[in-house]
Phi, psi and omega in degrees: 000138184275161177306316182301317179296320176303310177298318181298320182295322182288326181290330176289324181289324175297317176299321175294328181287331179294329179276346183267345183252152175276344178275200183244129173257133183238132188238157175312132179102339173288152189302327187262001185304302182306314186285328186284325187280350183288143173244175187297314184286107180291003174291338187248144185221055185277144187237101180285159182293324169206163178233134174247117176270100189282140175261342182188182185300323178298327178288324181290322184293317184291325183283331178285318176299318175302312182297322177296314186294336186245023176050046181254141173285168187232125173246148185239124177248116172256277171269345173082012184267016176299128180303329183260020172072019192292355174287353173223183186200166172262126167077358183251200179261120170266119174263112178262112186266009191296345180267001184252076191234019178289149182223121183242112184262125171264094181294338182284311181277354184051055174228162175221134171262121191237121177302157186293344183258003184292149173267166172303322185293327175298313184295314184302315186293316181292318181285333181291340176298340180246009179072033180231158175206161174244145168310124178234193179275204186257358187227151183287331198279346182293152176274145184287334181295302175300318174304308181291316183298324185274346181144274179101087175259118180218196186291345185251009187295329183275341179271311191231008177082190180288160171309306185295343175285343180255008180282125178264339183171171185200155173255122190228126177277115181282176179295336176271002178089006176282139173262123183230157172252139184236136177202189177291341178248347181234127186041053188300330178296318173296317179304311184296319185292323186281345177280075182114348182272001170077204180268029186284343190244351183163176176262118181280100181271345181203145178218141176251133180243153168280134175249161183222151184293108181216141170076191014281351175252138171231168179267098180284144174251122186213095176240141182237126176238166175290145184301335179292350178260003185310304187291322177295317181295310184299315181299310181305316181294311177301322176290324175299312180290346176294339174234005184280160172300156178291347180299333192259124171231134179221156168238157175232127179229132174264115188222159167266122190294137181279168174271077187235158183299330182276000182253126175312136183299333184284350178256356181301124175083358185268145178274121188221166169256120181251113179259108181248148170164200184218159161251119190277003182286161183267340179267107184290334177290324177294313178302321177295325180285323180288334176264005179309320178303331183292323177294337186262003179294328168197177183280118181297140167279328180214142176221099175260016178302137177155189179299132176214155177289135175302321177290311178308319182306318183283355178256002186292331183267002182313314185297339183260001178232044181298133185289152175091345180280136174300138179225142173222129185213158167221149178222169178196145172287132177250143174277232176298137177282123183232172178305325181286320177300309182307315183288326180290322183285324180291322180294323179297317182295319179299328187262000182285144180277181189282352176251011177262157180219133171245133186238133176230115180247105176296147182247216180087193181076211185297322184299324181283345178276354176279127181302142187291340177270356181286332166230173181290339188310312174108199188299136185246017196273359184290151175282329180196166171246133181243133183226137173245126182217169176209151179227162187206167177285338185206159180304317180302314184291341180277336183312314180294353178270347184299310178303319182297311183304308180304313184290321179298312179297316182296327185297333184260000179311316184295346182249014183291139180275110178051018176074011184254182173205176169281111192295337174292352176249014187255174175132341181247019183284158179303320186227086186293320180306311183294322185292323180297307178307315183286324183293318175285336170063232179296341178280344186294314177302321175299314183294328184290316180297323175294318182298318177297333183275315192263341179214061188298334179268006181050050172299319175274077178258344185271074177195190170282095202278133171263113188276000000 
């Protein structure tokens, strides 16, 4: 068969796919193609052979079967916030789930059924109507599918675990186009694998989550310190959380504050350490007393800690995660916090330019008490995850920061916990395959065998890939 016939055959098949789906099939040259193929990280400019904007599970099934019939890889875009740009691809089929965002809450059972394209913000808004929540990430715009399947580190991690720990089941479209339900009693091997194994095994078109009583008001932790105090604040926070109640989860980010409406004018352009999180208890007087040691780690420049709407809390970082800007980052798990770790983090902060960020997220609590073999997520014994990243207005403007990210990351290599990292923040490492193997640890071989069984052609490869 000639190349011309092959191309003509594919075009005919695309025309048939258009008729078979309720959603929209978009190909290069169409008016909406460039806007639809974009992902959050402007570093990537991938060009899929076609995009299917899906309306439901049947569209996903038809699209995956199309991809299998024509030997095309599949990328899945939920929120599009993969640091490594995994929501799109070159030459394959991009599934855009952004129209599949329904959230159905059962307040009696305290569960929610969530379509695969829903964002964390969608879920938070709907569940908060009943004073309930599932652990999500720290920002509203991220997609629930990528978040949950990759783990899910958020403000409730020490209280109720990871997002994947609260996954009760899912409807999954496999690489051969089959739609299956996975849970503790149905296809339990796949259920184990998707709780931390990412999008390697199928497309999650629907997920069911366990909910917990949270909100609508929570005690928010929002402290701002000078950047010169970063390492001291981080060390003190890690040590404090070692004996603190599980109600407290916090993140620390060293950033140069943007000129944004939500930022007090006196902080515009200033390099600071921002500590954000929550105390998940219901007695706010107790919460205020229990977080007091965090206020004493250094002299706060700003202290906005106190009662806050749970939905509002998850929109506080919106101005700092603007879509379309190029971003480059590397992260790693750190074991015990030592003098050497403290010195390395402070040195990285001191040398950071205005577009750079250093993040320290302490772990522990409920998420760490889940046995490493209970889910695919793997070993949970690290004390924290540290990330160095940079964003810029253009790829050219980002270039000077690449060396800073690499050097800062390298400075912590001797202190890396088991050679791994939080894989939802991975994908730009020098050797991604090694990081994946080391992060999954004893679970890796089981995941590799399952990948060979359920996706032998690695059709779902645009992820933190298990080969």
